[in-house]
PyMOL CGO cylinders between C-alpha atoms (Angstrom):
from pymol import cmd
from pymol.cgo import CYLINDER

trace = [
    CYLINDER, -51.59, -86.12, 39.06, -52.86, -87.18, 42.25, 0.3, 1, 1, 1, 1, 1, 1,
    CYLINDER, -52.86, -87.18, 42.25, -56.35, -84.90, 43.06, 0.3, 1, 1, 1, 1, 1, 1,
    CYLINDER, -56.35, -84.90, 43.06, -56.02, -84.82, 46.84, 0.3, 1, 1, 1, 1, 1, 1,
    CYLINDER, -56.02, -84.82, 46.84, -59.54, -83.46, 48.62, 0.3, 1, 1, 1, 1, 1, 1,
    CYLINDER, -59.54, -83.46, 48.62, -59.40, -81.34, 51.66, 0.3, 1, 1, 1, 1, 1, 1,
    CYLINDER, -59.40, -81.34, 51.66, -60.16, -84.06, 54.15, 0.3, 1, 1, 1, 1, 1, 1,
    CYLINDER, -60.16, -84.06, 54.15, -56.74, -85.86, 52.90, 0.3, 1, 1, 1, 1, 1, 1,
    CYLINDER, -56.74, -85.86, 52.90, -55.27, -81.98, 53.13, 0.3, 1, 1, 1, 1, 1, 1,
    CYLINDER, -55.27, -81.98, 53.13, -56.13, -81.35, 56.03, 0.3, 1, 1, 1, 1, 1, 1,
    CYLINDER, -56.13, -81.35, 56.03, -55.21, -84.81, 57.77, 0.3, 1, 1, 1, 1, 1, 1,
    CYLINDER, -55.21, -84.81, 57.77, -52.00, -84.47, 56.31, 0.3, 1, 1, 1, 1, 1, 1,
    CYLINDER, -52.00, -84.47, 56.31, -51.43, -80.88, 57.46, 0.3, 1, 1, 1, 1, 1, 1,
    CYLINDER, -51.43, -80.88, 57.46, -52.53, -81.87, 60.99, 0.3, 1, 1, 1, 1, 1, 1,
    CYLINDER, -52.53, -81.87, 60.99, -50.71, -84.65, 61.21, 0.3, 1, 1, 1, 1, 1, 1,
    CYLINDER, -50.71, -84.65, 61.21, -47.31, -84.35, 59.24, 0.3, 1, 1, 1, 1, 1, 1,
    CYLINDER, -47.31, -84.35, 59.24, -45.14, -84.34, 62.33, 0.3, 1, 1, 1, 1, 1, 1,
    CYLINDER, -45.14, -84.34, 62.33, -45.79, -88.07, 63.13, 0.3, 1, 1, 1, 1, 1, 1,
    CYLINDER, -45.79, -88.07, 63.13, -43.33, -88.05, 59.41, 0.3, 1, 1, 1, 1, 1, 1,
    CYLINDER, -43.33, -88.05, 59.41, -41.28, -85.14, 59.59, 0.3, 1, 1, 1, 1, 1, 1,
    CYLINDER, -41.28, -85.14, 59.59, -38.96, -83.37, 62.24, 0.3, 1, 1, 1, 1, 1, 1,
    CYLINDER, -38.96, -83.37, 62.24, -40.45, -80.02, 61.75, 0.3, 1, 1, 1, 1, 1, 1,
    CYLINDER, -40.45, -80.02, 61.75, -43.63, -78.41, 59.19, 0.3, 1, 1, 1, 1, 1, 1,
    CYLINDER, -43.63, -78.41, 59.19, -42.92, -79.38, 55.46, 0.3, 1, 1, 1, 1, 1, 1,
    CYLINDER, -42.92, -79.38, 55.46, -46.65, -77.36, 55.22, 0.3, 1, 1, 1, 1, 1, 1,
    CYLINDER, -46.65, -77.36, 55.22, -48.88, -74.55, 56.64, 0.3, 1, 1, 1, 1, 1, 1,
    CYLINDER, -48.88, -74.55, 56.64, -51.73, -74.24, 53.81, 0.3, 1, 1, 1, 1, 1, 1,
    CYLINDER, -51.73, -74.24, 53.81, -53.69, -76.97, 52.18, 0.3, 1, 1, 1, 1, 1, 1,
    CYLINDER, -53.69, -76.97, 52.18, -52.09, -75.35, 48.78, 0.3, 1, 1, 1, 1, 1, 1,
    CYLINDER, -52.09, -75.35, 48.78, -48.45, -76.26, 50.10, 0.3, 1, 1, 1, 1, 1, 1,
    CYLINDER, -48.45, -76.26, 50.10, -49.75, -79.54, 51.57, 0.3, 1, 1, 1, 1, 1, 1,
    CYLINDER, -49.75, -79.54, 51.57, -51.21, -80.24, 47.90, 0.3, 1, 1, 1, 1, 1, 1,
    CYLINDER, -51.21, -80.24, 47.90, -47.97, -79.56, 46.11, 0.3, 1, 1, 1, 1, 1, 1,
    CYLINDER, -47.97, -79.56, 46.11, -45.82, -81.18, 48.91, 0.3, 1, 1, 1, 1, 1, 1,
    CYLINDER, -45.82, -81.18, 48.91, -47.99, -84.52, 48.61, 0.3, 1, 1, 1, 1, 1, 1,
    CYLINDER, -47.99, -84.52, 48.61, -47.86, -84.27, 44.76, 0.3, 1, 1, 1, 1, 1, 1,
    CYLINDER, -47.86, -84.27, 44.76, -44.07, -83.52, 45.17, 0.3, 1, 1, 1, 1, 1, 1,
    CYLINDER, -44.07, -83.52, 45.17, -43.93, -86.67, 46.95, 0.3, 1, 1, 1, 1, 1, 1,
    CYLINDER, -43.93, -86.67, 46.95, -45.59, -88.97, 45.16, 0.3, 1, 1, 1, 1, 1, 1,
    CYLINDER, -45.59, -88.97, 45.16, -47.69, -89.24, 47.81, 0.3, 1, 1, 1, 1, 1, 1,
    CYLINDER, -47.69, -89.24, 47.81, -51.02, -92.10, 47.33, 0.3, 1, 1, 1, 1, 1, 1,
    CYLINDER, -51.02, -92.10, 47.33, -54.55, -92.64, 49.01, 0.3, 1, 1, 1, 1, 1, 1,
    CYLINDER, -54.55, -92.64, 49.01, -56.02, -95.82, 48.90, 0.3, 1, 1, 1, 1, 1, 1,
    CYLINDER, -56.02, -95.82, 48.90, -59.50, -97.07, 50.21, 0.3, 1, 1, 1, 1, 1, 1,
    CYLINDER, -59.50, -97.07, 50.21, -58.58, -99.78, 52.89, 0.3, 1, 1, 1, 1, 1, 1,
    CYLINDER, -58.58, -99.78, 52.89, -56.17, -101.47, 54.87, 0.3, 1, 1, 1, 1, 1, 1,
    CYLINDER, -56.17, -101.47, 54.87, -55.71, -103.97, 52.17, 0.3, 1, 1, 1, 1, 1, 1,
    CYLINDER, -55.71, -103.97, 52.17, -54.46, -101.57, 49.80, 0.3, 1, 1, 1, 1, 1, 1,
    CYLINDER, -54.46, -101.57, 49.80, -52.02, -100.18, 52.51, 0.3, 1, 1, 1, 1, 1, 1,
    CYLINDER, -52.02, -100.18, 52.51, -50.60, -103.63, 52.48, 0.3, 1, 1, 1, 1, 1, 1,
    CYLINDER, -50.60, -103.63, 52.48, -50.57, -104.11, 48.90, 0.3, 1, 1, 1, 1, 1, 1,
    CYLINDER, -50.57, -104.11, 48.90, -48.93, -100.95, 48.30, 0.3, 1, 1, 1, 1, 1, 1,
    CYLINDER, -48.93, -100.95, 48.30, -46.24, -101.66, 50.87, 0.3, 1, 1, 1, 1, 1, 1,
    CYLINDER, -46.24, -101.66, 50.87, -45.61, -105.15, 49.33, 0.3, 1, 1, 1, 1, 1, 1,
    CYLINDER, -45.61, -105.15, 49.33, -45.31, -103.30, 45.93, 0.3, 1, 1, 1, 1, 1, 1,
    CYLINDER, -45.31, -103.30, 45.93, -42.52, -101.30, 47.54, 0.3, 1, 1, 1, 1, 1, 1,
    CYLINDER, -42.52, -101.30, 47.54, -40.56, -104.84, 48.81, 0.3, 1, 1, 1, 1, 1, 1,
    CYLINDER, -40.56, -104.84, 48.81, -41.38, -103.73, 52.38, 0.3, 1, 1, 1, 1, 1, 1,
    CYLINDER, -41.38, -103.73, 52.38, -41.88, -107.55, 53.53, 0.3, 1, 1, 1, 1, 1, 1,
    CYLINDER, -41.88, -107.55, 53.53, -45.31, -107.27, 55.67, 0.3, 1, 1, 1, 1, 1, 1,
    CYLINDER, -45.31, -107.27, 55.67, -45.33, -111.09, 56.49, 0.3, 1, 1, 1, 1, 1, 1,
    CYLINDER, -45.33, -111.09, 56.49, -46.37, -111.90, 59.63, 0.3, 1, 1, 1, 1, 1, 1,
    CYLINDER, -46.37, -111.90, 59.63, -47.04, -108.04, 60.61, 0.3, 1, 1, 1, 1, 1, 1,
    CYLINDER, -47.04, -108.04, 60.61, -50.84, -107.26, 62.08, 0.3, 1, 1, 1, 1, 1, 1,
    CYLINDER, -50.84, -107.26, 62.08, -52.84, -104.44, 59.98, 0.3, 1, 1, 1, 1, 1, 1,
    CYLINDER, -52.84, -104.44, 59.98, -52.82, -102.38, 63.40, 0.3, 1, 1, 1, 1, 1, 1,
    CYLINDER, -52.82, -102.38, 63.40, -49.08, -102.50, 63.41, 0.3, 1, 1, 1, 1, 1, 1,
    CYLINDER, -49.08, -102.50, 63.41, -48.85, -101.12, 59.57, 0.3, 1, 1, 1, 1, 1, 1,
    CYLINDER, -48.85, -101.12, 59.57, -51.06, -98.79, 59.87, 0.3, 1, 1, 1, 1, 1, 1,
    CYLINDER, -51.06, -98.79, 59.87, -48.95, -97.17, 62.70, 0.3, 1, 1, 1, 1, 1, 1,
    CYLINDER, -48.95, -97.17, 62.70, -46.51, -96.47, 60.47, 0.3, 1, 1, 1, 1, 1, 1,
    CYLINDER, -46.51, -96.47, 60.47, -44.99, -93.06, 59.98, 0.3, 1, 1, 1, 1, 1, 1,
    CYLINDER, -44.99, -93.06, 59.98, -45.86, -92.71, 56.13, 0.3, 1, 1, 1, 1, 1, 1,
    CYLINDER, -45.86, -92.71, 56.13, -49.78, -94.22, 56.75, 0.3, 1, 1, 1, 1, 1, 1,
    CYLINDER, -49.78, -94.22, 56.75, -52.14, -91.30, 58.15, 0.3, 1, 1, 1, 1, 1, 1,
    CYLINDER, -52.14, -91.30, 58.15, -55.75, -92.35, 58.70, 0.3, 1, 1, 1, 1, 1, 1,
    CYLINDER, -55.75, -92.35, 58.70, -57.86, -90.11, 57.05, 0.3, 1, 1, 1, 1, 1, 1,
    CYLINDER, -57.86, -90.11, 57.05, -61.00, -91.62, 59.20, 0.3, 1, 1, 1, 1, 1, 1,
    CYLINDER, -61.00, -91.62, 59.20, -63.15, -92.05, 56.46, 0.3, 1, 1, 1, 1, 1, 1,
    CYLINDER, -63.15, -92.05, 56.46, -61.69, -95.65, 55.74, 0.3, 1, 1, 1, 1, 1, 1,
    CYLINDER, -61.69, -95.65, 55.74, -59.28, -94.19, 53.33, 0.3, 1, 1, 1, 1, 1, 1,
    CYLINDER, -59.28, -94.19, 53.33, -55.50, -93.90, 54.21, 0.3, 1, 1, 1, 1, 1, 1,
    CYLINDER, -55.50, -93.90, 54.21, -52.59, -91.15, 52.77, 0.3, 1, 1, 1, 1, 1, 1,
    CYLINDER, -52.59, -91.15, 52.77, -49.26, -92.96, 52.30, 0.3, 1, 1, 1, 1, 1, 1,
    CYLINDER, -49.26, -92.96, 52.30, -46.22, -90.56, 52.00, 0.3, 1, 1, 1, 1, 1, 1,
    CYLINDER, -46.22, -90.56, 52.00, -42.86, -91.76, 51.05, 0.3, 1, 1, 1, 1, 1, 1,
    CYLINDER, -42.86, -91.76, 51.05, -40.77, -89.75, 54.27, 0.3, 1, 1, 1, 1, 1, 1,
]
cmd.load_cgo(trace, "trace")
């Protein structure tokens, strides 16, 4: 089971509407439960975001790093890490 720290959970709570039409969580506990249920992952770098999408079978060839980071599924935690949530 993944452990999500408060920075990750707060980032998701603040930015969840970029991926979902309505809020899916209101509290840190709900956010953690949702992220666990949706198999969300935290990665340490842009390179790991790209690796994740490639492993999922998404073609990233020719896509710029900043374009990948603009994907709705990618949340910039603000400390160099990224949260990836499957919509």
